[in-house]
VOGU-3710 file (C-alpha; in Angstrom, 3 decimals, decimal comma):
1> xxxxxxxxxx> 12,806/2,550/4,268  14,305/3,710/0,985  14,728/7,222/-0,166  15,401/8,159/-3,747  15,515/11,591/-5,334  13,750/11,471/-8,652  13,832/15,090/-9,842  15,628/18,322/-9,016  15,142/21,930/-10,219  16,413/25,338/-9,494
11> xxxxxxxxxx> 14,490/28,481/-8,630  15,646/32,037/-9,488  15,061/33,274/-5,825  15,466/31,456/-2,464  12,854/28,588/-2,234  10,980/28,417/1,081  7,537/26,769/0,511  6,073/23,942/-1,585  2,396/22,895/-1,717  0,720/20,062/-3,762
21> xxxxxxxxxx> -2,779/20,663/-4,932  -5,299/18,348/-3,090  -8,199/18,681/-5,498  -9,217/15,695/-7,701  -8,155/16,181/-11,336  -5,378/18,455/-10,275  -3,123/16,195/-8,164  -0,278/16,627/-10,658  -0,007/20,343/-9,819  2,090/21,932/-7,134
31> xxxxxxxxxx> 3,408/25,363/-6,287  6,862/26,593/-5,130  7,037/29,829/-3,311  10,194/31,978/-3,166  11,404/34,815/-1,032  14,541/36,970/-1,161  15,756/40,142/0,595  17,166/42,671/-1,789  19,862/44,046/0,467  20,826/46,871/-2,044
41> xxxxxxxxxx> 17,251/48,123/-2,050  15,778/50,189/0,786  12,483/51,992/0,690  11,697/54,835/3,102  8,315/55,446/4,749  7,083/58,433/6,733  6,346/57,503/10,346  2,972/58,182/11,720  2,238/61,335/13,730  0,490/59,423/16,584
51> xxxxxxxxxx> 2,221/56,809/18,658  1,087/53,378/19,832  3,068/50,876/21,844  3,062/48,549/18,734  4,312/51,155/16,187  7,937/50,886/14,985  8,535/54,544/15,695  11,672/55,760/17,491  10,521/59,367/17,974  6,825/59,953/18,210
61> xxxxxxxxxx> 7,153/63,745/18,309  8,880/63,933/14,984  6,778/63,821/11,861  9,735/64,155/9,427  11,588/61,056/10,590  11,710/58,419/7,847  11,923/54,697/8,489  13,886/52,259/6,337  11,924/49,342/4,884  13,663/46,316/3,569
71> xxxxxxxxxx> 12,524/45,317/0,122  11,789/41,561/-0,470  11,004/40,059/-3,824  9,072/36,810/-4,402  7,357/34,568/-6,928  5,263/31,397/-7,167  6,239/28,804/-9,630  3,521/26,344/-10,812  4,793/22,940/-11,762  3,292/19,735/-12,893
81> xxxxxxxxxx> 4,567/16,211/-11,989  5,049/13,564/-14,673  5,035/9,830/-13,798  7,452/8,331/-16,329  7,472/4,833/-14,727  6,512/3,221/-11,412  9,600/4,624/-9,689  10,308/7,659/-11,925  8,743/11,038/-11,241  9,746/14,296/-12,725
91> xxxxxxxxxx> 8,244/17,757/-12,950  8,213/20,714/-15,337  7,304/24,340/-14,742  4,152/25,462/-16,526  3,789/29,028/-15,128  5,305/31,545/-12,846  3,967/34,798/-11,311  5,622/37,536/-9,291  4,114/38,394/-5,911  3,825/41,604/-3,986
101> xxxxxxxxxx> 6,737/40,752/-1,720  8,435/37,539/-0,760  6,205/34,537/-0,332  6,334/33,294/3,325  3,432/30,725/3,191  0,706/29,431/0,999  -2,005/26,866/1,200  -4,518/25,299/-1,240  -8,215/25,183/-0,501  -9,410/21,487/-0,335
111> xxxxxxxxxx> -12,629/22,315/-2,311  -12,760/24,149/-5,575  -13,837/27,813/-5,606  -15,544/28,936/-8,769  -14,971/25,359/-10,151  -11,203/25,514/-9,994  -8,367/25,255/-7,485  -7,558/28,240/-5,490  -4,699/29,062/-3,133  -4,004/31,710/-0,469
121> xxxxxxxxxx> -0,695/33,406/-0,281  0,980/35,299/2,641  3,712/37,784/1,693  6,398/39,856/3,311  4,375/43,050/2,589  1,607/41,742/4,913  -0,676/41,249/1,936  -2,875/38,091/1,626  -3,637/37,170/-1,952  -5,945/34,598/-3,651
131> xxxxxxxxxx> -4,651/32,955/-6,794  -6,604/30,559/-8,935  -5,616/27,868/-11,444  -6,834/28,593/-14,933  -6,616/26,080/-17,796  -7,161/27,231/-21,379  -6,721/25,419/-24,711  -3,096/25,692/-25,885  -3,400/23,367/-28,894  -6,032/20,954/-30,084
141> xxxxxxxxxx> -4,734/18,273/-27,660  -3,305/20,241/-24,604  -4,192/22,771/-22,083  -2,226/25,832/-20,968  -2,253/26,125/-17,114  -1,637/29,374/-15,300  -2,030/30,703/-11,883  -3,934/34,096/-11,776  -4,556/36,468/-9,055  -8,207/36,460/-8,011
151> xxxxxxxxxx> -8,376/38,764/-4,939  -5,919/40,667/-2,825  -6,439/42,261/0,644  -4,021/44,883/1,982  -2,518/44,149/5,406  -5,474/44,622/7,934  -2,773/46,116/10,250  -1,658/48,729/7,750  -3,490/51,593/9,647  -1,757/50,656/12,852
161> xxxxxxxxxx> 1,849/50,628/11,582  3,972/52,949/9,476  5,812/49,868/8,250  3,361/47,080/7,812  4,479/43,783/9,516  5,093/40,619/7,572  2,460/38,036/7,081  4,332/34,975/8,271  1,888/32,133/7,890  -1,777/31,316/7,108
171> xxxxxxxxxx> -4,331/28,641/7,613  -7,537/27,803/5,790  -10,806/26,503/7,244  -11,304/23,242/5,379  -15,074/22,735/5,530  -17,710/22,532/2,735  -20,618/23,677/4,947  -19,421/27,191/5,973  -17,983/30,260/4,282  -14,255/29,696/3,816
181> xxxxxxxxxx> -12,062/31,604/6,181  -8,449/32,460/6,448  -6,408/32,898/9,638  -3,205/34,883/9,289  -0,341/35,643/11,685  2,142/38,539/11,585  5,654/39,485/12,588  4,010/42,032/15,014  2,469/39,290/17,073  -1,044/39,893/15,652
191> xxxxxxxxxx> -3,540/37,433/14,364  -6,405/38,129/11,812  -9,279/36,139/10,570  -10,666/36,899/7,121  -13,726/35,547/5,275  -13,487/34,535/1,655  -15,924/35,445/-1,145  -15,467/34,912/-4,873  -14,465/38,617/-5,137  -13,079/39,719/-1,836
201> xxxxxxxxxx> -11,399/39,007/1,445  -12,945/40,643/4,412  -11,239/40,994/7,807  -13,472/39,773/10,607  -11,217/40,183/13,592  -7,770/41,406/14,323  -5,939/41,141/17,641  -2,718/41,071/19,478  -1,879/37,518/20,340  1,875/37,413/21,267
211> xxxxxxxxxx> 4,486/39,910/22,153  6,976/38,457/19,650  6,828/37,203/16,134  3,923/34,865/15,636  5,391/32,218/13,350  2,392/29,904/12,783  -1,372/29,861/12,935  -3,901/27,202/12,385  -7,607/26,613/12,621  -8,475/24,011/15,164
221> xxxxxxxxxx> -10,009/20,592/14,720  -13,565/21,489/15,826  -16,418/21,695/13,251  -13,995/21,557/10,362  -11,856/24,195/12,039  -14,009/27,339/12,095  -14,388/28,159/15,740  -10,941/27,959/17,349  -7,550/29,226/16,262  -4,129/27,954/17,452
231> xxxxxxxxxx> -1,108/30,186/17,318  2,601/29,757/18,005  5,266/32,355/18,387  8,906/33,244/19,168  7,798/33,506/22,872  7,840/29,609/22,818  4,036/29,652/23,588  1,127/28,015/21,974  -2,289/29,744/22,464  -5,714/28,700/21,669
241> xxxxxxxxxx> -8,447/31,220/20,811  -12,188/31,056/20,394  -13,063/33,260/17,378  -16,698/33,501/18,466  -15,869/34,911/21,886  -13,683/37,803/20,927  -9,947/37,810/21,515  -9,152/39,736/24,620  -7,457/36,599/26,004  -6,715/33,096/25,021
251> xxxxxxxxxx> -8,723/30,125/26,133  -5,460/28,498/27,161  -1,660/29,184/26,944  0,529/26,109/26,505  4,225/26,132/27,790  5,913/23,146/26,288  8,696/24,277/23,974  11,917/26,085/25,000  12,250/28,088/21,754  10,019/29,539/19,119
261> xxxxxxxxxx> 7,105/27,550/17,899  7,365/27,302/14,142  4,372/25,167/12,995  1,063/23,772/14,166  -0,490/20,872/12,211  -3,969/19,692/13,379  -4,660/16,042/12,558  -7,733/15,975/10,314  -10,950/15,015/12,113  -9,252/14,053/15,369
271> xxxxxxxxxx> -8,517/16,276/18,367  -4,754/16,246/17,967  -2,098/18,424/16,471  1,668/18,475/15,922  3,855/21,331/16,962  7,395/22,009/15,895  10,032/24,311/17,231  13,509/25,743/16,943  14,205/23,584/20,142  14,445/20,472/17,760
281> xxxxxxxxxx> 11,364/18,883/19,283  8,222/17,740/17,507  5,287/17,226/19,913  1,913/15,600/19,584  -0,918/17,441/21,542  -4,338/16,307/22,717  -6,722/19,206/22,243  -9,124/17,649/24,742  -6,584/18,102/27,564  -6,154/21,737/26,585
291> xxxxxxxxxx> -9,766/22,315/27,405  -9,400/21,143/30,951  -6,028/22,641/31,697  -7,008/26,083/32,858  -5,548/29,369/31,594  -1,956/28,051/31,802  -1,012/24,540/30,761  2,664/23,583/30,924  2,989/20,247/29,188  -0,248/18,585/30,073
301> xxxxxxxxxx> -1,431/18,465/26,448  1,771/16,798/25,210  1,217/13,035/24,644  4,297/12,409/22,586  7,586/14,307/22,353  10,118/13,426/19,561  13,546/15,022/19,793  14,770/15,309/16,283  18,346/16,008/17,285  18,564/12,435/18,298
311> xxxxxxxxxx> 19,572/10,521/15,164  18,647/6,897/14,351  22,297/5,844/14,571  22,523/7,016/18,194  24,366/10,258/17,500  23,078/13,843/17,815  22,727/16,711/15,364  22,550/20,085/17,009  22,013/21,846/13,674  18,373/20,597/13,629
321> xxxxxxxxxx> 15,583/23,056/13,952  12,045/21,776/13,266  10,408/24,254/10,849  7,403/22,658/9,111  5,320/19,558/9,209  2,797/17,958/6,881  0,479/15,075/7,432  0,242/12,361/4,767  -2,818/12,948/2,376  -4,394/9,736/3,630
331> xxxxxxxxxx> -4,904/11,416/6,970  -7,677/13,504/5,291  -9,649/10,445/4,064  -11,290/7,533/5,868  -8,792/5,103/4,465  -5,079/4,709/4,090  -4,019/2,182/6,582  -0,514/2,497/7,884  0,047/5,593/5,813  -2,522/7,707/7,767
341> xxxxxxxxxx> -0,134/8,616/10,644  2,873/9,665/8,606  4,180/13,148/8,753  6,936/14,837/6,609  9,132/17,396/8,404  11,505/20,202/7,248  14,284/20,419/9,801  16,287/23,411/8,531  20,030/22,468/8,646  18,985/18,958/9,604
351> xxxxxxxxxx> 17,484/18,120/6,205  14,038/16,442/5,845  12,371/13,557/7,724  9,418/11,227/7,686  8,021/10,189/11,078  5,356/7,654/12,015  2,945/9,054/14,558  0,333/6,874/16,261  -2,066/9,596/17,446  -4,274/7,290/19,402
361> xxxxxxxxxx> -1,451/5,492/21,183  0,589/8,610/21,646  3,799/7,120/20,033  6,100/8,358/17,300  9,259/7,231/15,574  11,444/8,527/12,772  11,466/6,335/9,705  13,926/8,085/7,498  15,913/11,319/7,056  17,776/12,877/4,098
371> xxxxxxxxxx> 19,496/16,121/3,048  21,298/17,013/6,387  24,312/19,328/5,944  26,932/16,696/6,366  25,316/14,373/3,800  25,394/16,796/0,883  28,533/17,974/-0,868  28,728/21,791/-0,849  25,725/21,959/1,304  26,829/24,954/3,621
381> xxxxxxxxxx> 23,981/26,929/2,163  21,332/24,235/2,368  18,324/25,088/4,557  15,214/22,744/4,561  12,207/24,989/4,762  9,504/23,621/2,448  7,987/20,080/2,548  4,751/18,436/1,369  3,340/15,230/0,136  2,021/14,650/-3,470
391> xxxxxxxxxx> -1,687/13,805/-3,463  -1,305/11,638/-6,496  -2,377/8,270/-5,113  -0,388/6,469/-7,762  2,694/7,267/-5,810  1,282/5,340/-2,860  1,139/2,052/-4,843  3,672/-0,086/-2,907  5,293/3,030/-1,688  4,852/5,654/1,043
401> xxxxxxxxxx> 4,630/8,453/-1,504  6,370/11,336/-3,186  7,658/14,124/-1,013  8,347/17,581/-2,464  11,147/19,373/-0,595  12,730/22,783/-1,144  15,967/24,206/0,199  16,348/27,995/0,803  19,833/29,313/0,122  20,709/27,002/-2,687
411> xxxxxxxxx> 17,389/27,597/-4,416  16,705/23,935/-4,934  13,604/21,867/-5,190  13,424/18,093/-5,176  10,871/15,287/-5,667  11,818/12,400/-3,370  10,247/8,862/-3,624  9,887/7,396/-0,148  9,111/3,679/0,127
//
């Protein structure tokens, strides 16, 4: 399989997320999120008078103690792809907007809201925002496209903490038959479910899910993903929750990874999901097995385990840490043939990869990899965090598609043609 970088750009801050718009008529749009800790800036907050086990308070009796809060900046850069020829893709920035803190995750809704694309953004301040694409006439023959804030909700945990925890990841319920919902996870180990209206985000339920940082959250595969939530955390556990039955305890806890679980990606319309971890493994799970496993399930749900430290040439790369996974867009439709089981991975210091997953047979194999540390000159600051597929089906014509990739410390974004 061939790999060819067709476009590269720089971001002012560290780049950690990239998301292509899935809505027809806007497949040429994608967003790049950035995040950067300002080490020279420290804000101080008064600690709360009362104490809870979850508060970051060192002395509950003292009301005049002040706690240092690290300041993080962030922005979202809206870009458009340009197909210059069959194998030539480039992009240009059309708008940028600062965010209330560093961007840690963002997702597009798969259906328009108020007739235009909308995305949800999780930030380091714990705030979840909704931003919407707006197109206005620029000249007689062109449109000026912007990304404008629609709704913001303050951290639903703000009353429990003197220093609000970070919103680390989010997931959107992708169903056209129910009110859209957002599931969010936090550095405190909490989860929250919010409902979306055209003018507000309303917290429905907030609960403590893990004892350590909860790196990832995802709606399940049932009913378009509205009843169950999956979470993964630094405790190396995956938990499944039924949103309808409260959240005092999970339906099941899965012990399969040996380090923190970094992403969970349900396969659309089928009872499977991918999990990734710092332990270098990418695992395919069968949700139906989870339902029969009892309250603790060790590795019963795992039908396929791919060790990403094992390279195709027979060597090992111990710098790999699987951070993020994205299914090919054809997985969301009823067609696509051999492309439907492809997943793109961001492997931190191990670069980026495309794997072929046969969800029904429980098999997976790596097809290609690029951007690992030893492959790139001066790449000691390279860290593969963001990855996604372009939804522009012109890129699938005789090819696998265009992958967007962003690297953290060197503030770099790439479009890569895979075929």
